[in-house]
PDB file of N, CA, C and O in Angstrom:
ATOM      1  N   MET A   1      11.665  10.811  21.835  1.00  0.00           N
ATOM      2  CA  MET A   1      11.488  10.772  20.439  1.00  0.00           C
ATOM      3  C   MET A   1      10.147  10.066  19.977  1.00  0.00           C
ATOM      4  O   MET A   1       9.483  10.434  19.008  1.00  0.00           O
ATOM      5  N   ALA A   2       9.859   9.054  20.766  1.00  0.00           N
ATOM      6  CA  ALA A   2       8.557   8.496  20.622  1.00  0.00           C
ATOM      7  C   ALA A   2       7.302   9.488  20.693  1.00  0.00           C
ATOM      8  O   ALA A   2       6.370   9.587  19.895  1.00  0.00           O
ATOM      9  N   LEU A   3       7.525  10.141  21.788  1.00  0.00           N
ATOM     10  CA  LEU A   3       6.471  11.227  22.092  1.00  0.00           C
ATOM     11  C   LEU A   3       6.373  12.029  21.031  1.00  0.00           C
ATOM     12  O   LEU A   3       5.219  12.206  20.640  1.00  0.00           O
ATOM     13  N   PHE A   4       7.290  12.614  20.396  1.00  0.00           N
ATOM     14  CA  PHE A   4       7.306  13.591  19.205  1.00  0.00           C
ATOM     15  C   PHE A   4       6.692  12.901  17.981  1.00  0.00           C
ATOM     16  O   PHE A   4       5.829  13.469  17.312  1.00  0.00           O
ATOM     17  N   ARG A   5       7.181  11.567  17.668  1.00  0.00           N
ATOM     18  CA  ARG A   5       6.532  10.931  16.536  1.00  0.00           C
ATOM     19  C   ARG A   5       5.029  10.618  16.822  1.00  0.00           C
ATOM     20  O   ARG A   5       4.242  10.664  15.877  1.00  0.00           O
ATOM     21  N   ASN A   6       4.633  10.335  17.944  1.00  0.00           N
ATOM     22  CA  ASN A   6       3.190  10.190  18.208  1.00  0.00           C
ATOM     23  C   ASN A   6       2.439  11.414  18.036  1.00  0.00           C
ATOM     24  O   ASN A   6       1.291  11.331  17.600  1.00  0.00           O
ATOM     25  N   PHE A   7       2.951  12.571  18.329  1.00  0.00           N
ATOM     26  CA  PHE A   7       2.372  14.089  18.283  1.00  0.00           C
ATOM     27  C   PHE A   7       2.228  14.215  16.674  1.00  0.00           C
ATOM     28  O   PHE A   7       1.145  14.561  16.202  1.00  0.00           O
ATOM     29  N   ILE A   8       3.304  13.937  15.861  1.00  0.00           N
ATOM     30  CA  ILE A   8       3.241  14.151  14.395  1.00  0.00           C
ATOM     31  C   ILE A   8       2.232  13.298  13.869  1.00  0.00           C
ATOM     32  O   ILE A   8       1.408  13.719  13.058  1.00  0.00           O
ATOM     33  N   VAL A   9       2.244  12.113  14.284  1.00  0.00           N
ATOM     34  CA  VAL A   9       1.181  11.095  13.493  1.00  0.00           C
ATOM     35  C   VAL A   9      -0.044  11.561  13.942  1.00  0.00           C
ATOM     36  O   VAL A   9      -0.904  11.577  13.061  1.00  0.00           O
ATOM     37  N   ARG A  10      -0.421  11.975  15.124  1.00  0.00           N
ATOM     38  CA  ARG A  10      -1.692  12.461  15.477  1.00  0.00           C
ATOM     39  C   ARG A  10      -2.048  13.694  14.698  1.00  0.00           C
ATOM     40  O   ARG A  10      -3.178  13.812  14.225  1.00  0.00           O
ATOM     41  N   ALA A  11      -1.175  14.571  14.555  1.00  0.00           N
ATOM     42  CA  ALA A  11      -1.711  15.765  13.828  1.00  0.00           C
ATOM     43  C   ALA A  11      -1.732  15.553  12.241  1.00  0.00           C
ATOM     44  O   ALA A  11      -2.430  16.311  11.567  1.00  0.00           O
ATOM     45  N   VAL A  12      -1.077  14.666  11.706  1.00  0.00           N
ATOM     46  CA  VAL A  12      -1.210  14.335  10.502  1.00  0.00           C
ATOM     47  C   VAL A  12      -2.747  13.515  10.167  1.00  0.00           C
ATOM     48  O   VAL A  12      -3.450  13.753   9.185  1.00  0.00           O
ATOM     49  N   ARG A  13      -3.010  12.629  11.117  1.00  0.00           N
ATOM     50  CA  ARG A  13      -4.168  12.081  10.950  1.00  0.00           C
ATOM     51  C   ARG A  13      -5.559  13.037  10.979  1.00  0.00           C
ATOM     52  O   ARG A  13      -6.585  12.854  10.324  1.00  0.00           O
ATOM     53  N   GLU A  14      -5.290  14.037  11.876  1.00  0.00           N
ATOM     54  CA  GLU A  14      -6.483  15.068  12.102  1.00  0.00           C
ATOM     55  C   GLU A  14      -6.502  15.951  10.736  1.00  0.00           C
ATOM     56  O   GLU A  14      -7.599  16.245  10.261  1.00  0.00           O
ATOM     57  N   ILE A  15      -5.331  16.368  10.109  1.00  0.00           N
ATOM     58  CA  ILE A  15      -5.487  16.950   8.901  1.00  0.00           C
ATOM     59  C   ILE A  15      -6.009  16.226   7.723  1.00  0.00           C
ATOM     60  O   ILE A  15      -6.734  16.718   6.858  1.00  0.00           O
ATOM     61  N   VAL A  16      -5.564  14.985   7.772  1.00  0.00           N
ATOM     62  CA  VAL A  16      -6.013  14.014   6.582  1.00  0.00           C
ATOM     63  C   VAL A  16      -7.418  13.758   6.801  1.00  0.00           C
ATOM     64  O   VAL A  16      -8.081  13.630   5.772  1.00  0.00           O
ATOM     65  N   SER A  17      -8.068  13.646   7.981  1.00  0.00           N
ATOM     66  CA  SER A  17      -9.473  13.196   8.113  1.00  0.00           C
ATOM     67  C   SER A  17     -10.613  14.515   7.827  1.00  0.00           C
ATOM     68  O   SER A  17     -11.817  14.336   7.642  1.00  0.00           O
ATOM     69  N   ASN A  18     -10.030  15.648   7.839  1.00  0.00           N
ATOM     70  CA  ASN A  18     -10.821  16.818   7.683  1.00  0.00           C
ATOM     71  C   ASN A  18     -11.336  16.859   5.997  1.00  0.00           C
ATOM     72  O   ASN A  18     -10.501  16.973   5.100  1.00  0.00           O
ATOM     73  N   PRO A  19     -12.457  16.777   5.786  1.00  0.00           N
ATOM     74  CA  PRO A  19     -13.038  16.682   4.437  1.00  0.00           C
ATOM     75  C   PRO A  19     -12.498  18.050   3.700  1.00  0.00           C
ATOM     76  O   PRO A  19     -12.232  17.978   2.501  1.00  0.00           O
ATOM     77  N   GLU A  20     -12.347  19.191   4.341  1.00  0.00           N
ATOM     78  CA  GLU A  20     -11.877  20.465   3.752  1.00  0.00           C
ATOM     79  C   GLU A  20     -10.519  20.237   3.094  1.00  0.00           C
ATOM     80  O   GLU A  20     -10.302  20.491   1.909  1.00  0.00           O
ATOM     81  N   ASN A  21      -9.691  19.780   3.879  1.00  0.00           N
ATOM     82  CA  ASN A  21      -8.162  19.371   3.485  1.00  0.00           C
ATOM     83  C   ASN A  21      -8.242  18.280   2.273  1.00  0.00           C
ATOM     84  O   ASN A  21      -7.501  18.260   1.290  1.00  0.00           O
ATOM     85  N   GLN A  22      -9.228  17.446   2.543  1.00  0.00           N
ATOM     86  CA  GLN A  22      -9.195  16.323   1.429  1.00  0.00           C
ATOM     87  C   GLN A  22      -9.460  17.045   0.081  1.00  0.00           C
ATOM     88  O   GLN A  22      -8.791  16.734  -0.904  1.00  0.00           O
ATOM     89  N   GLU A  23     -10.428  18.010   0.011  1.00  0.00           N
ATOM     90  CA  GLU A  23     -10.710  18.715  -1.303  1.00  0.00           C
ATOM     91  C   GLU A  23      -9.727  19.424  -1.707  1.00  0.00           C
ATOM     92  O   GLU A  23      -9.336  19.341  -2.872  1.00  0.00           O
ATOM     93  N   LYS A  24      -9.116  20.305  -0.740  1.00  0.00           N
ATOM     94  CA  LYS A  24      -7.891  21.032  -1.148  1.00  0.00           C
ATOM     95  C   LYS A  24      -6.809  20.140  -1.690  1.00  0.00           C
ATOM     96  O   LYS A  24      -6.164  20.617  -2.623  1.00  0.00           O
ATOM     97  N   ALA A  25      -6.480  18.889  -1.262  1.00  0.00           N
ATOM     98  CA  ALA A  25      -5.467  17.995  -1.637  1.00  0.00           C
ATOM     99  C   ALA A  25      -5.890  17.384  -3.118  1.00  0.00           C
ATOM    100  O   ALA A  25      -5.058  17.160  -3.997  1.00  0.00           O
ATOM    101  N   LYS A  26      -7.224  17.163  -3.249  1.00  0.00           N
ATOM    102  CA  LYS A  26      -7.683  16.666  -4.585  1.00  0.00           C
ATOM    103  C   LYS A  26      -7.513  17.662  -5.623  1.00  0.00           C
ATOM    104  O   LYS A  26      -7.226  17.297  -6.763  1.00  0.00           O
ATOM    105  N   LYS A  27      -7.656  18.828  -5.351  1.00  0.00           N
ATOM    106  CA  LYS A  27      -7.610  19.999  -6.198  1.00  0.00           C
ATOM    107  C   LYS A  27      -6.256  20.206  -6.704  1.00  0.00           C
ATOM    108  O   LYS A  27      -6.001  20.240  -7.908  1.00  0.00           O
ATOM    109  N   LEU A  28      -5.381  20.346  -5.765  1.00  0.00           N
ATOM    110  CA  LEU A  28      -3.864  20.510  -5.880  1.00  0.00           C
ATOM    111  C   LEU A  28      -3.440  19.422  -6.791  1.00  0.00           C
ATOM    112  O   LEU A  28      -2.840  19.686  -7.833  1.00  0.00           O
ATOM    113  N   TYR A  29      -3.734  18.180  -6.431  1.00  0.00           N
ATOM    114  CA  TYR A  29      -3.397  17.018  -7.215  1.00  0.00           C
ATOM    115  C   TYR A  29      -3.740  17.158  -8.760  1.00  0.00           C
ATOM    116  O   TYR A  29      -2.879  17.049  -9.633  1.00  0.00           O
ATOM    117  N   SER A  30      -5.135  17.419  -9.023  1.00  0.00           N
ATOM    118  CA  SER A  30      -5.617  17.596 -10.307  1.00  0.00           C
ATOM    119  C   SER A  30      -5.215  18.658 -10.990  1.00  0.00           C
ATOM    120  O   SER A  30      -5.143  18.559 -12.215  1.00  0.00           O
ATOM    121  N   ASP A  31      -4.876  19.873 -10.350  1.00  0.00           N
ATOM    122  CA  ASP A  31      -4.425  21.066 -11.034  1.00  0.00           C
ATOM    123  C   ASP A  31      -2.994  21.344 -11.077  1.00  0.00           C
ATOM    124  O   ASP A  31      -2.543  22.186 -11.854  1.00  0.00           O
ATOM    125  N   LYS A  32      -2.194  20.615 -10.208  1.00  0.00           N
ATOM    126  CA  LYS A  32      -0.787  21.008 -10.288  1.00  0.00           C
ATOM    127  C   LYS A  32       0.140  19.497 -10.474  1.00  0.00           C
ATOM    128  O   LYS A  32       0.976  19.364 -11.369  1.00  0.00           O
ATOM    129  N   VAL A  33      -0.139  18.569  -9.600  1.00  0.00           N
ATOM    130  CA  VAL A  33       0.850  17.628  -9.550  1.00  0.00           C
ATOM    131  C   VAL A  33       0.701  16.644 -10.886  1.00  0.00           C
ATOM    132  O   VAL A  33       1.690  16.324 -11.546  1.00  0.00           O
ATOM    133  N   ALA A  34      -0.732  16.172 -11.229  1.00  0.00           N
ATOM    134  CA  ALA A  34      -0.907  15.328 -12.331  1.00  0.00           C
ATOM    135  C   ALA A  34      -0.383  16.018 -13.568  1.00  0.00           C
ATOM    136  O   ALA A  34       0.482  15.411 -14.199  1.00  0.00           O
ATOM    137  N   PRO A  35      -0.760  17.138 -13.983  1.00  0.00           N
ATOM    138  CA  PRO A  35      -0.212  17.689 -15.172  1.00  0.00           C
ATOM    139  C   PRO A  35       1.385  17.883 -15.258  1.00  0.00           C
ATOM    140  O   PRO A  35       1.982  17.888 -16.335  1.00  0.00           O
ATOM    141  N   ARG A  36       1.969  18.033 -14.094  1.00  0.00           N
ATOM    142  CA  ARG A  36       3.512  18.346 -14.062  1.00  0.00           C
ATOM    143  C   ARG A  36       4.006  16.658 -14.269  1.00  0.00           C
ATOM    144  O   ARG A  36       4.961  16.310 -14.964  1.00  0.00           O
ATOM    145  N   ALA A  37       3.262  15.894 -13.623  1.00  0.00           N
ATOM    146  CA  ALA A  37       4.017  14.389 -13.628  1.00  0.00           C
ATOM    147  C   ALA A  37       3.772  13.926 -15.046  1.00  0.00           C
ATOM    148  O   ALA A  37       4.679  13.296 -15.590  1.00  0.00           O
ATOM    149  N   LYS A  38       2.549  14.185 -15.768  1.00  0.00           N
ATOM    150  CA  LYS A  38       2.290  13.614 -17.185  1.00  0.00           C
ATOM    151  C   LYS A  38       3.358  14.585 -18.178  1.00  0.00           C
ATOM    152  O   LYS A  38       3.828  14.104 -19.208  1.00  0.00           O
ATOM    153  N   ASP A  39       3.641  15.843 -17.787  1.00  0.00           N
ATOM    154  CA  ASP A  39       4.718  16.513 -18.613  1.00  0.00           C
ATOM    155  C   ASP A  39       6.172  15.931 -18.565  1.00  0.00           C
ATOM    156  O   ASP A  39       6.925  15.709 -19.513  1.00  0.00           O
ATOM    157  N   PHE A  40       6.392  15.726 -17.148  1.00  0.00           N
ATOM    158  CA  PHE A  40       7.825  15.202 -16.950  1.00  0.00           C
ATOM    159  C   PHE A  40       7.898  13.799 -17.563  1.00  0.00           C
ATOM    160  O   PHE A  40       8.994  13.503 -18.039  1.00  0.00           O
ATOM    161  N   TRP A  41       6.923  12.882 -17.634  1.00  0.00           N
ATOM    162  CA  TRP A  41       6.890  11.660 -18.143  1.00  0.00           C
ATOM    163  C   TRP A  41       6.966  11.735 -19.774  1.00  0.00           C
ATOM    164  O   TRP A  41       7.647  10.961 -20.446  1.00  0.00           O
ATOM    165  N   THR A  42       6.217  12.715 -20.266  1.00  0.00           N
ATOM    166  CA  THR A  42       6.352  12.880 -21.762  1.00  0.00           C
ATOM    167  C   THR A  42       7.870  13.347 -22.102  1.00  0.00           C
ATOM    168  O   THR A  42       8.388  12.941 -23.143  1.00  0.00           O
ATOM    169  N   LYS A  43       8.416  14.005 -21.421  1.00  0.00           N
ATOM    170  CA  LYS A  43       9.944  14.535 -21.546  1.00  0.00           C
ATOM    171  C   LYS A  43      10.814  13.348 -21.317  1.00  0.00           C
ATOM    172  O   LYS A  43      11.679  13.112 -22.160  1.00  0.00           O
ATOM    173  N   ALA A  44      10.678  12.490 -20.172  1.00  0.00           N
ATOM    174  CA  ALA A  44      11.537  11.586 -19.771  1.00  0.00           C
ATOM    175  C   ALA A  44      11.433  10.283 -20.532  1.00  0.00           C
ATOM    176  O   ALA A  44      12.400   9.521 -20.512  1.00  0.00           O
ATOM    177  N   ALA A  45      10.237   9.935 -21.263  1.00  0.00           N
ATOM    178  CA  ALA A  45      10.081   8.535 -21.840  1.00  0.00           C
ATOM    179  C   ALA A  45      10.963   8.034 -22.889  1.00  0.00           C
ATOM    180  O   ALA A  45      11.259   6.849 -23.041  1.00  0.00           O
ATOM    181  N   PRO A  46      11.401   9.108 -23.672  1.00  0.00           N
ATOM    182  CA  PRO A  46      12.416   8.729 -24.662  1.00  0.00           C
ATOM    183  C   PRO A  46      13.690   8.180 -24.210  1.00  0.00           C
ATOM    184  O   PRO A  46      14.183   7.133 -24.632  1.00  0.00           O
ATOM    185  N   ASN A  47      14.319   9.141 -23.103  1.00  0.00           N
ATOM    186  CA  ASN A  47      15.336   8.609 -22.643  1.00  0.00           C
ATOM    187  C   ASN A  47      15.413   7.405 -21.600  1.00  0.00           C
ATOM    188  O   ASN A  47      16.459   6.765 -21.489  1.00  0.00           O
ATOM    189  N   VAL A  48      14.339   7.125 -20.877  1.00  0.00           N
ATOM    190  CA  VAL A  48      13.917   5.917 -20.317  1.00  0.00           C
ATOM    191  C   VAL A  48      14.074   4.791 -21.222  1.00  0.00           C
ATOM    192  O   VAL A  48      14.706   3.775 -20.934  1.00  0.00           O
ATOM    193  N   LYS A  49      13.488   4.999 -22.308  1.00  0.00           N
ATOM    194  CA  LYS A  49      13.444   3.879 -23.345  1.00  0.00           C
ATOM    195  C   LYS A  49      14.911   3.654 -23.890  1.00  0.00           C
ATOM    196  O   LYS A  49      15.373   2.514 -23.937  1.00  0.00           O
ATOM    197  N   LYS A  50      15.570   4.655 -24.263  1.00  0.00           N
ATOM    198  CA  LYS A  50      16.844   4.438 -24.536  1.00  0.00           C
ATOM    199  C   LYS A  50      17.891   3.773 -23.517  1.00  0.00           C
ATOM    200  O   LYS A  50      18.773   3.010 -23.909  1.00  0.00           O
ATOM    201  N   ALA A  51      17.713   4.132 -22.181  1.00  0.00           N
ATOM    202  CA  ALA A  51      18.491   3.579 -21.290  1.00  0.00           C
ATOM    203  C   ALA A  51      18.067   2.057 -21.001  1.00  0.00           C
ATOM    204  O   ALA A  51      18.945   1.249 -20.700  1.00  0.00           O
ATOM    205  N   GLY A  52      16.811   1.692 -21.085  1.00  0.00           N
ATOM    206  CA  GLY A  52      16.371   0.329 -21.124  1.00  0.00           C
ATOM    207  C   GLY A  52      17.013  -0.549 -22.328  1.00  0.00           C
ATOM    208  O   GLY A  52      17.422  -1.689 -22.104  1.00  0.00           O
ATOM    209  N   GLN A  53      17.068  -0.071 -23.375  1.00  0.00           N
ATOM    210  CA  GLN A  53      17.703  -0.617 -24.608  1.00  0.00           C
ATOM    211  C   GLN A  53      19.127  -0.794 -24.368  1.00  0.00           C
ATOM    212  O   GLN A  53      19.703  -1.871 -24.526  1.00  0.00           O
ATOM    213  N   SER A  54      19.735   0.379 -23.951  1.00  0.00           N
ATOM    214  CA  SER A  54      21.296   0.284 -23.771  1.00  0.00           C
ATOM    215  C   SER A  54      21.492  -0.857 -22.706  1.00  0.00           C
ATOM    216  O   SER A  54      22.473  -1.584 -22.861  1.00  0.00           O
ATOM    217  N   ALA A  55      20.667  -1.081 -21.654  1.00  0.00           N
ATOM    218  CA  ALA A  55      20.895  -1.973 -20.636  1.00  0.00           C
ATOM    219  C   ALA A  55      20.755  -3.236 -21.234  1.00  0.00           C
ATOM    220  O   ALA A  55      21.636  -4.068 -21.021  1.00  0.00           O
ATOM    221  N   LEU A  56      19.719  -3.542 -22.003  1.00  0.00           N
ATOM    222  CA  LEU A  56      19.583  -4.697 -22.549  1.00  0.00           C
ATOM    223  C   LEU A  56      20.830  -5.220 -23.533  1.00  0.00           C
ATOM    224  O   LEU A  56      21.198  -6.391 -23.628  1.00  0.00           O
ATOM    225  N   LYS A  57      21.363  -4.131 -24.204  1.00  0.00           N
ATOM    226  CA  LYS A  57      22.425  -4.424 -25.166  1.00  0.00           C
ATOM    227  C   LYS A  57      23.791  -4.927 -24.296  1.00  0.00           C
ATOM    228  O   LYS A  57      24.553  -5.845 -24.598  1.00  0.00           O
ATOM    229  N   GLY A  58      23.852  -4.048 -23.145  1.00  0.00           N
ATOM    230  CA  GLY A  58      24.828  -4.397 -22.425  1.00  0.00           C
ATOM    231  C   GLY A  58      24.784  -5.901 -21.702  1.00  0.00           C
ATOM    232  O   GLY A  58      25.800  -6.589 -21.605  1.00  0.00           O
ATOM    233  N   ALA A  59      23.635  -6.274 -21.268  1.00  0.00           N
ATOM    234  CA  ALA A  59      23.505  -7.545 -20.641  1.00  0.00           C
ATOM    235  C   ALA A  59      23.789  -8.432 -21.773  1.00  0.00           C
ATOM    236  O   ALA A  59      24.360  -9.485 -21.488  1.00  0.00           O
ATOM    237  N   ALA A  60      23.493  -8.207 -23.033  1.00  0.00           N
ATOM    238  CA  ALA A  60      23.590  -9.287 -23.993  1.00  0.00           C
ATOM    239  C   ALA A  60      24.938  -9.344 -24.208  1.00  0.00           C
ATOM    240  O   ALA A  60      25.368 -10.497 -24.248  1.00  0.00           O
ATOM    241  N   LYS A  61      25.671  -8.559 -24.346  1.00  0.00           N
ATOM    242  CA  LYS A  61      27.212  -8.423 -24.679  1.00  0.00           C
ATOM    243  C   LYS A  61      27.895  -9.135 -23.415  1.00  0.00           C
ATOM    244  O   LYS A  61      28.894  -9.821 -23.632  1.00  0.00           O
ATOM    245  N   ALA A  62      27.456  -9.021 -22.231  1.00  0.00           N
ATOM    246  CA  ALA A  62      28.002  -9.613 -21.039  1.00  0.00           C
ATOM    247  C   ALA A  62      27.735 -11.126 -21.119  1.00  0.00           C
ATOM    248  O   ALA A  62      28.614 -11.938 -20.829  1.00  0.00           O
ATOM    249  N   ALA A  63      26.501 -11.488 -21.520  1.00  0.00           N
ATOM    250  CA  ALA A  63      26.322 -12.906 -21.554  1.00  0.00           C
ATOM    251  C   ALA A  63      27.026 -13.508 -22.502  1.00  0.00           C
ATOM    252  O   ALA A  63      27.418 -14.656 -22.290  1.00  0.00           O
ATOM    253  N   VAL A  64      27.333 -12.839 -23.764  1.00  0.00           N
ATOM    254  CA  VAL A  64      28.021 -13.638 -24.672  1.00  0.00           C
ATOM    255  C   VAL A  64      29.572 -13.628 -24.331  1.00  0.00           C
ATOM    256  O   VAL A  64      30.249 -14.496 -24.881  1.00  0.00           O
ATOM    257  N   GLU A  65      30.157 -12.792 -23.537  1.00  0.00           N
ATOM    258  CA  GLU A  65      31.395 -12.649 -22.991  1.00  0.00           C
ATOM    259  C   GLU A  65      31.438 -13.823 -21.999  1.00  0.00           C
ATOM    260  O   GLU A  65      32.371 -14.623 -22.082  1.00  0.00           O
ATOM    261  N   ILE A  66      30.559 -13.962 -21.140  1.00  0.00           N
ATOM    262  CA  ILE A  66      30.736 -14.962 -20.099  1.00  0.00           C
ATOM    263  C   ILE A  66      30.542 -16.421 -20.832  1.00  0.00           C
ATOM    264  O   ILE A  66      31.149 -17.422 -20.451  1.00  0.00           O
ATOM    265  N   LYS A  67      29.749 -16.414 -21.775  1.00  0.00           N
ATOM    266  CA  LYS A  67      29.693 -17.804 -22.465  1.00  0.00           C
ATOM    267  C   LYS A  67      31.015 -18.222 -22.980  1.00  0.00           C
ATOM    268  O   LYS A  67      31.557 -19.313 -22.805  1.00  0.00           O
ATOM    269  N   LYS A  68      31.483 -17.139 -23.679  1.00  0.00           N
ATOM    270  CA  LYS A  68      32.771 -17.470 -24.411  1.00  0.00           C
ATOM    271  C   LYS A  68      33.825 -17.836 -23.383  1.00  0.00           C
ATOM    272  O   LYS A  68      34.571 -18.772 -23.674  1.00  0.00           O
ATOM    273  N   ARG A  69      33.990 -17.204 -22.186  1.00  0.00           N
ATOM    274  CA  ARG A  69      34.994 -17.513 -21.117  1.00  0.00           C
ATOM    275  C   ARG A  69      34.606 -18.989 -20.583  1.00  0.00           C
ATOM    276  O   ARG A  69      35.496 -19.819 -20.398  1.00  0.00           O
ATOM    277  N   LEU A  70      33.307 -19.270 -20.353  1.00  0.00           N
ATOM    278  CA  LEU A  70      33.034 -20.623 -20.005  1.00  0.00           C
ATOM    279  C   LEU A  70      33.367 -21.740 -20.912  1.00  0.00           C
ATOM    280  O   LEU A  70      33.705 -22.831 -20.452  1.00  0.00           O
ATOM    281  N   GLN A  71      33.277 -21.487 -22.343  1.00  0.00           N
ATOM    282  CA  GLN A  71      33.591 -22.449 -23.244  1.00  0.00           C
ATOM    283  C   GLN A  71      35.180 -22.504 -23.415  1.00  0.00           C
ATOM    284  O   GLN A  71      35.708 -23.495 -23.920  1.00  0.00           O
ATOM    285  N   GLU A  72      35.876 -21.477 -23.005  1.00  0.00           N
ATOM    286  CA  GLU A  72      37.431 -21.472 -23.297  1.00  0.00           C
ATOM    287  C   GLU A  72      37.944 -22.417 -21.993  1.00  0.00           C
ATOM    288  O   GLU A  72      39.016 -23.013 -22.099  1.00  0.00           O
ATOM    289  N   LYS A  73      37.170 -22.527 -20.803  1.00  0.00           N
ATOM    290  CA  LYS A  73      37.707 -23.301 -19.864  1.00  0.00           C
ATOM    291  C   LYS A  73      37.642 -24.601 -20.119  1.00  0.00           C
ATOM    292  O   LYS A  73      38.440 -25.352 -19.559  1.00  0.00           O
ATOM    293  N   ASP A  74      36.727 -25.074 -20.967  1.00  0.00           N
ATOM    294  CA  ASP A  74      36.432 -26.600 -21.311  1.00  0.00           C
ATOM    295  C   ASP A  74      37.394 -27.171 -22.104  1.00  0.00           C
ATOM    296  O   ASP A  74      37.292 -28.349 -22.447  1.00  0.00           O
TER     297      ASP A  74
END
């Protein structure tokens, strides 16, 4: 297993160190990956914000409930 892993690591290092491959990767990132990620975030941001607000409300309710229970014990 270690021999296979070493082979893969060596192959990846050779691919990454090639300037032609680096240029291809930069182009792929700027042409496809970055625009898709920005589009995804634009669509997801409102839902993420709502989820965060919902989590805060739930945490606040839980804190109030815990405080009530602790006060009842006294």
